[in-house]
C-alpha positions as CSV (number, residue, x, y, z in Angstrom):
1,M,-55.2,96.8,109.3
2,G,-51.6,97.9,109.7
3,E,-51.6,96.8,113.4
4,S,-52.1,93.1,112.5
5,V,-49.4,92.9,109.8
6,H,-46.8,90.2,110.3
7,T,-43.3,91.3,111.6
8,V,-40.0,89.8,110.6
9,T,-37.3,90.8,113.2
10,T,-34.2,89.5,111.3
11,L,-33.6,88.6,107.7
12,P,-33.2,84.8,108.0
13,T,-30.0,83.1,106.8
14,A,-30.6,79.4,107.3
15,R,-32.2,77.2,104.7
16,P,-34.4,74.3,106.0
17,P,-32.3,71.2,106.9
18,G,-32.0,68.9,103.9
19,C,-33.7,71.5,101.6
20,P,-30.8,73.4,100.0
21,F,-33.1,74.7,97.2
22,D,-35.9,76.1,99.3
23,P,-36.0,79.7,100.8
24,P,-35.3,80.1,104.5
25,A,-38.3,78.8,106.4
26,E,-38.9,82.2,108.1
27,L,-39.3,83.8,104.7
28,T,-41.8,81.2,103.6
29,D,-43.6,81.6,106.8
30,A,-43.8,85.4,106.4
31,R,-45.3,85.0,103.0
32,R,-48.0,82.6,104.5
33,H,-49.0,85.5,106.8
34,G,-49.4,87.8,103.8
35,P,-47.4,89.3,101.0
36,I,-45.8,92.1,103.0
37,S,-44.3,92.1,106.5
38,R,-42.8,94.8,108.8
39,Y,-39.0,94.6,109.0
40,T,-36.3,96.4,111.0
41,H,-33.1,96.8,109.1
42,P,-29.8,96.0,110.9
43,G,-29.0,99.7,111.3
44,G,-32.3,100.2,113.1
45,A,-34.4,101.8,110.3
46,A,-38.0,100.6,110.0
47,G,-38.6,98.9,106.7
48,W,-40.8,96.3,104.9
49,L,-40.2,92.8,103.5
50,V,-42.2,92.0,100.4
51,T,-42.6,88.3,99.8
52,G,-45.6,88.0,97.4
53,Y,-45.4,87.7,93.6
54,E,-47.9,90.4,92.7
55,L,-46.6,93.0,95.2
56,V,-42.9,92.4,94.2
57,R,-43.8,92.8,90.5
58,S,-45.8,96.0,91.2
59,V,-42.9,97.6,93.1
60,L,-40.4,96.7,90.3
61,A,-42.7,98.5,87.8
62,D,-43.4,101.5,90.0
63,P,-41.3,104.6,89.5
64,R,-42.2,105.8,93.0
65,F,-39.7,103.2,94.2
66,S,-36.1,104.0,93.6
67,S,-33.1,101.8,92.9
68,R,-30.6,104.5,93.9
69,K,-27.9,103.2,96.2
70,E,-27.5,106.4,98.2
71,L,-31.2,106.5,99.1
72,I,-31.1,103.0,100.8
73,N,-32.2,103.7,104.4
74,V,-31.0,100.9,106.8
75,G,-30.5,103.2,109.8
76,D,-27.4,104.4,111.4
77,F,-25.1,105.1,108.5
78,E,-25.2,106.8,105.1
79,I,-24.6,104.9,101.9
80,P,-22.6,106.6,99.2
81,P,-23.8,106.8,95.6
82,P,-22.5,104.1,93.1
83,P,-19.4,104.9,91.1
84,P,-20.0,106.2,87.5
85,G,-21.3,103.5,85.2
86,E,-22.6,101.1,87.8
87,F,-26.1,101.6,86.6
88,L,-28.0,98.8,88.5
89,L,-28.1,101.1,91.5
90,M,-29.4,104.2,89.6
91,D,-32.7,105.5,88.3
92,D,-33.6,107.0,85.0
93,P,-32.4,109.1,83.3
94,Q,-28.9,108.1,84.5
95,H,-29.8,104.4,84.4
96,G,-31.2,104.7,80.9
97,R,-28.2,106.6,79.6
98,Y,-25.9,103.7,80.5
99,R,-28.3,100.9,79.5
100,K,-29.5,102.2,76.2
101,P,-26.1,101.7,74.3
102,L,-26.1,98.1,75.6
103,V,-29.6,97.0,74.7
104,G,-28.7,96.2,71.1
105,K,-25.7,94.1,72.2
106,F,-27.9,91.5,74.1
107,T,-30.9,90.9,71.8
108,V,-32.5,87.5,71.5
109,R,-31.2,87.2,67.9
110,R,-27.7,88.2,68.8
111,M,-27.5,85.8,71.7
112,R,-28.9,82.9,69.6
113,L,-26.1,83.5,67.1
114,L,-23.7,83.0,69.9
115,A,-25.1,79.5,70.6
116,E,-22.6,77.8,68.3
117,R,-19.6,79.3,70.1
118,I,-21.2,78.4,73.5
119,E,-21.6,74.8,72.2
120,Q,-17.9,74.7,71.3
121,I,-16.8,76.1,74.7
122,T,-19.1,73.7,76.5
123,A,-17.8,70.7,74.5
124,E,-14.2,71.7,75.3
125,C,-15.0,71.8,79.0
126,L,-16.8,68.5,78.9
127,D,-13.9,66.9,76.9
128,A,-11.4,68.0,79.6
129,M,-13.7,66.9,82.4
130,E,-14.2,63.4,80.8
131,A,-10.4,63.0,80.1
132,A,-9.6,63.8,83.8
133,G,-12.5,61.7,85.2
134,P,-14.5,59.8,86.2
135,S,-14.9,62.4,88.9
136,A,-14.8,66.1,89.0
137,D,-15.8,69.2,90.9
138,L,-18.5,70.4,88.6
139,V,-18.0,74.0,89.8
140,T,-14.4,74.3,88.6
141,A,-14.7,72.0,85.6
142,F,-18.0,73.2,84.2
143,A,-20.0,75.9,85.9
144,K,-17.2,78.5,86.2
145,P,-15.3,78.2,83.0
146,I,-18.2,78.3,80.5
147,P,-19.8,81.7,81.5
148,A,-16.3,83.1,82.2
149,I,-15.1,82.4,78.7
150,V,-18.3,83.6,77.2
151,I,-18.6,86.9,79.0
152,C,-14.9,87.6,78.7
153,E,-15.0,87.0,75.0
154,L,-18.0,89.2,74.6
155,L,-16.3,92.1,76.5
156,G,-12.9,91.5,75.0
157,V,-11.0,90.4,78.2
158,P,-7.9,88.6,77.1
159,Y,-8.1,84.8,77.6
160,E,-4.9,84.7,79.8
161,D,-6.5,87.2,82.2
162,R,-9.7,85.2,82.7
163,G,-8.6,83.1,85.7
164,S,-7.3,85.9,87.9
165,F,-10.2,88.2,87.0
166,Q,-12.7,85.5,87.9
167,E,-11.1,85.0,91.3
168,Q,-11.3,88.7,92.0
169,I,-15.0,88.8,91.1
170,D,-15.7,85.7,93.2
171,S,-13.9,87.4,96.2
172,F,-16.5,90.2,96.4
173,M,-19.5,88.1,95.6
174,N,-19.1,84.9,97.7
175,G,-20.3,86.3,101.0
176,E,-17.3,84.9,102.9
177,T,-14.5,87.4,102.1
178,S,-13.1,89.6,104.9
179,D,-13.5,93.3,104.5
180,E,-9.7,93.7,103.8
181,E,-9.8,91.0,101.1
182,L,-12.9,92.4,99.6
183,I,-11.4,95.9,99.3
184,A,-8.2,94.4,97.8
185,A,-10.2,92.4,95.2
186,Y,-12.4,95.3,94.3
187,T,-9.4,97.7,94.0
188,A,-7.5,95.1,91.8
189,T,-10.6,94.7,89.6
190,Q,-11.0,98.4,89.2
191,R,-7.4,98.8,88.3
192,Y,-7.6,96.0,85.7
193,L,-10.8,97.4,84.1
194,A,-9.2,100.8,83.8
195,E,-6.3,99.3,81.9
196,L,-8.7,97.3,79.8
197,V,-10.8,100.3,78.8
198,A,-7.6,102.3,78.0
199,A,-6.4,99.4,75.8
200,K,-9.8,99.2,73.9
201,R,-9.7,103.0,73.5
202,A,-6.3,102.8,71.9
203,N,-6.9,99.6,69.9
204,P,-10.6,98.6,69.5
205,T,-11.3,95.0,68.7
206,D,-14.4,93.0,67.9
207,D,-16.2,93.0,71.2
208,V,-18.9,94.8,73.2
209,L,-16.6,97.0,75.1
210,S,-14.9,98.2,72.0
211,D,-18.3,98.9,70.4
212,L,-19.1,101.2,73.4
213,M,-16.1,103.4,72.5
214,D,-18.4,105.1,70.0
215,S,-20.8,106.2,72.7
216,D,-20.6,109.3,74.9
217,L,-19.5,107.3,77.9
218,T,-16.3,108.4,79.6
219,D,-13.5,105.9,80.4
220,E,-14.5,106.0,84.1
221,E,-18.1,105.3,83.1
222,L,-17.1,102.4,80.8
223,K,-15.1,100.9,83.7
224,G,-18.2,100.8,85.8
225,V,-20.4,99.4,83.0
226,S,-17.8,96.7,82.4
227,L,-17.8,95.7,86.1
228,I,-21.5,95.3,86.2
229,L,-21.6,93.2,83.0
230,L,-18.7,91.0,84.0
231,A,-19.9,90.4,87.6
232,A,-23.4,89.7,86.5
233,G,-22.3,87.5,83.6
234,L,-20.0,85.5,85.7
235,D,-21.5,84.9,89.1
236,T,-25.2,84.4,88.3
237,T,-24.7,82.0,85.5
238,T,-22.0,80.1,87.3
239,N,-24.2,79.5,90.2
240,M,-27.3,78.6,88.1
241,L,-25.2,76.0,86.3
242,A,-23.9,74.4,89.5
243,L,-27.0,74.7,91.7
244,G,-29.1,73.7,88.7
245,T,-27.1,70.5,88.2
246,F,-27.4,69.8,91.9
247,A,-31.2,70.2,91.6
248,L,-31.3,67.9,88.6
249,L,-29.4,65.2,90.4
250,Q,-31.7,65.5,93.4
251,N,-34.8,65.2,91.1
252,P,-34.1,62.0,89.1
253,A,-37.5,61.8,87.6
254,Q,-37.2,65.3,86.1
255,L,-33.7,64.6,84.9
256,A,-34.8,61.4,83.2
257,D,-37.7,63.4,81.6
258,L,-35.2,65.9,80.3
259,R,-32.8,63.3,78.9
260,S,-35.6,61.4,77.1
261,D,-37.2,64.6,75.7
262,P,-34.6,67.3,74.7
263,T,-37.5,69.6,73.6
264,L,-38.0,70.2,77.3
265,T,-34.7,72.0,77.6
266,G,-36.2,75.5,77.3
267,R,-39.0,74.8,79.8
268,A,-36.5,73.1,82.2
269,V,-34.3,76.2,82.2
270,E,-37.2,78.5,83.0
271,E,-38.4,76.2,85.8
272,L,-34.9,76.0,87.3
273,L,-34.6,79.8,87.2
274,R,-37.9,80.0,89.1
275,Y,-37.2,77.1,91.5
276,L,-33.7,78.3,92.5
277,S,-33.9,82.1,92.3
278,V,-30.1,82.5,92.9
279,A,-30.5,86.3,93.0
280,K,-32.4,86.1,96.2
281,S,-33.5,89.7,96.9
282,F,-33.2,93.4,96.0
283,M,-33.9,96.7,97.7
284,R,-36.1,99.6,96.6
285,T,-36.7,102.9,98.5
286,A,-40.0,104.8,98.4
287,L,-39.6,108.3,96.9
288,E,-43.0,109.4,98.3
289,D,-45.7,107.9,100.5
290,V,-47.1,104.8,98.8
291,E,-49.8,102.3,99.7
292,L,-48.6,98.8,99.1
293,G,-50.6,95.7,100.0
294,G,-52.8,97.7,102.3
295,Q,-49.9,99.2,104.2
296,S,-48.7,102.7,104.2
297,I,-45.0,102.9,103.1
298,K,-43.6,106.3,104.1
299,A,-41.3,108.3,101.8
300,G,-37.6,107.3,102.4
301,T,-38.4,103.8,103.6
302,T,-36.4,100.9,102.1
303,V,-38.2,97.7,101.2
304,I,-36.6,94.3,100.6
305,L,-38.1,92.3,97.7
306,S,-37.7,88.6,98.3
307,Y,-37.3,86.9,94.9
308,S,-36.9,83.5,96.4
309,T,-40.4,83.5,98.0
310,T,-41.9,85.5,95.1
311,N,-41.0,82.6,92.7
312,R,-42.5,80.1,95.2
313,D,-45.8,82.0,95.8
314,P,-48.6,79.5,95.7
315,E,-51.0,82.2,94.6
316,R,-49.0,82.3,91.4
317,F,-47.6,78.8,91.0
318,A,-49.3,75.5,91.7
319,D,-47.2,73.3,94.0
320,P,-44.4,75.9,94.0
321,H,-41.9,73.8,96.0
322,V,-42.0,71.1,93.3
323,L,-39.5,71.1,90.4
324,D,-41.7,70.4,87.4
325,F,-40.4,70.8,83.8
326,R,-43.9,70.3,82.4
327,R,-45.3,73.1,84.5
328,Q,-47.5,75.6,82.6
329,Y,-45.3,78.6,82.3
330,A,-46.4,81.4,84.6
331,G,-43.8,84.2,84.3
332,H,-41.2,84.0,87.1
333,L,-39.3,87.0,88.3
334,A,-35.8,85.5,88.4
335,F,-34.6,88.2,86.0
336,G,-36.6,91.0,87.7
337,H,-39.2,93.2,86.0
338,G,-39.5,96.7,84.7
339,V,-36.8,99.0,83.6
340,H,-34.1,97.1,85.6
341,Q,-35.0,93.7,84.2
342,C,-31.8,91.8,83.6
343,L,-30.1,93.0,80.4
344,G,-28.3,89.7,79.9
345,Q,-31.3,87.4,80.4
346,Q,-31.2,86.1,76.8
347,L,-27.5,85.3,77.1
348,A,-28.1,83.4,80.4
349,R,-30.9,81.4,78.8
350,V,-28.8,80.3,75.9
351,E,-25.8,79.4,78.1
352,L,-28.0,77.4,80.5
353,S,-29.8,75.6,77.7
354,V,-26.7,74.7,75.8
355,A,-24.5,73.7,78.8
356,L,-27.1,71.7,80.8
357,S,-28.4,69.8,77.8
358,A,-24.8,68.9,76.7
359,L,-23.9,67.8,80.3
360,V,-26.8,65.4,80.8
361,K,-26.3,64.0,77.3
362,R,-22.5,63.5,77.7
363,F,-22.8,61.9,81.2
364,P,-25.9,59.7,81.4
365,T,-24.7,58.2,84.7
366,L,-23.7,61.5,86.3
367,R,-24.3,61.5,90.1
368,L,-23.1,63.1,93.3
369,A,-19.8,61.8,94.6
370,V,-20.7,62.8,98.2
371,P,-24.0,62.7,100.2
372,A,-26.2,65.6,99.3
373,E,-25.9,67.1,102.8
374,E,-22.1,67.3,102.4
375,V,-22.3,69.6,99.3
376,G,-20.8,73.0,100.3
377,L,-23.4,75.8,99.9
378,R,-22.7,79.5,99.7
379,P,-23.9,81.4,102.8
380,E,-27.1,83.4,102.6
381,T,-24.9,86.5,103.0
382,A,-23.6,86.0,99.5
383,D,-25.2,88.2,96.9
384,I,-25.9,85.2,94.7
385,Y,-26.9,81.8,96.2
386,G,-25.2,78.6,95.0
387,V,-22.7,75.9,95.8
388,K,-19.1,76.3,96.6
389,S,-18.2,72.9,95.1
390,L,-20.2,70.0,93.6
391,P,-18.2,66.7,93.6
392,V,-19.7,64.4,91.0
393,T,-18.8,61.1,89.4
394,W,-19.9,58.9,86.6
395,D,-19.3,55.5,85.0
396,A,-16.2,55.6,82.9
């Protein structure tokens, strides 16, 4: 059985022409051959590519697969462990030690209480956009500032520091920064967070970071936790807002349905999360020999989990390449699964619901200001997929 398994020689980077929302064709083709394919990492190590919904979900819930950064085996070089506090790339009990103090800060109830403030932030952005219109780059006018203000207020980043901090985060997430620029941006961010943690330690205020001063986490660990929360809270939601708006404008029937029936907002958000899957893939490493999808995964082997194909798996979703806000909900994996499931998923849902519904209500004639094929897309090398800019216009 293992001899006939499909092989993927390189992780594809090109989206199908004219289909900026669909996964690369080679990934979709790999899933058609079966939910798991052989893959050779760039460093030469033998690995596996998992593209089917059920297998990806099973790996995410299986403690025999590790998230530890230093265990990632791509071949000819060793990867160091993550800095203290950067818990996404750790296993329990270390992962749980960092995550546990945060769980109560991001509950459904607490995030819904934030909705009024998010509505206010959104309205201010839309007011400024309308006053400067009737055209805008939706990324800079809408998609970036809303999550930036929200997450910075939550963590207690001073408003005047938001712009420069956002630029630094973008520099090491956009997939286009040179190694020198990336190191400089990361170093500057680390320096800033160290100063922020010290300031909160000396003078706590009403924010999540100050609340964490009562935990047993060291200042170095708090710096790492803050980086994870800020990077995740900024980049993923920014790209979901921008790419989500692009998808709406390219699907006018769904957009019209959403405008005419605001009760669809929650389902629209879930469907956009599934359809777009901006966090495209993650890695896990087998801690022992594991059988997966009929294949023998040897201990120490790193597998790539393709979220973009998982959320388009026809065995899970009917007509998976169609954006359908009236789809029967089927449990996408855009926020992951298991112990590493996205901590901020409820915050993201509230931000997306509030911001997108306000945008389509405020600008009923919103449309692209350039042909769709001219919209600048992030490269597949970026950690999070999205658009670099989204020129739009509307009737004044």
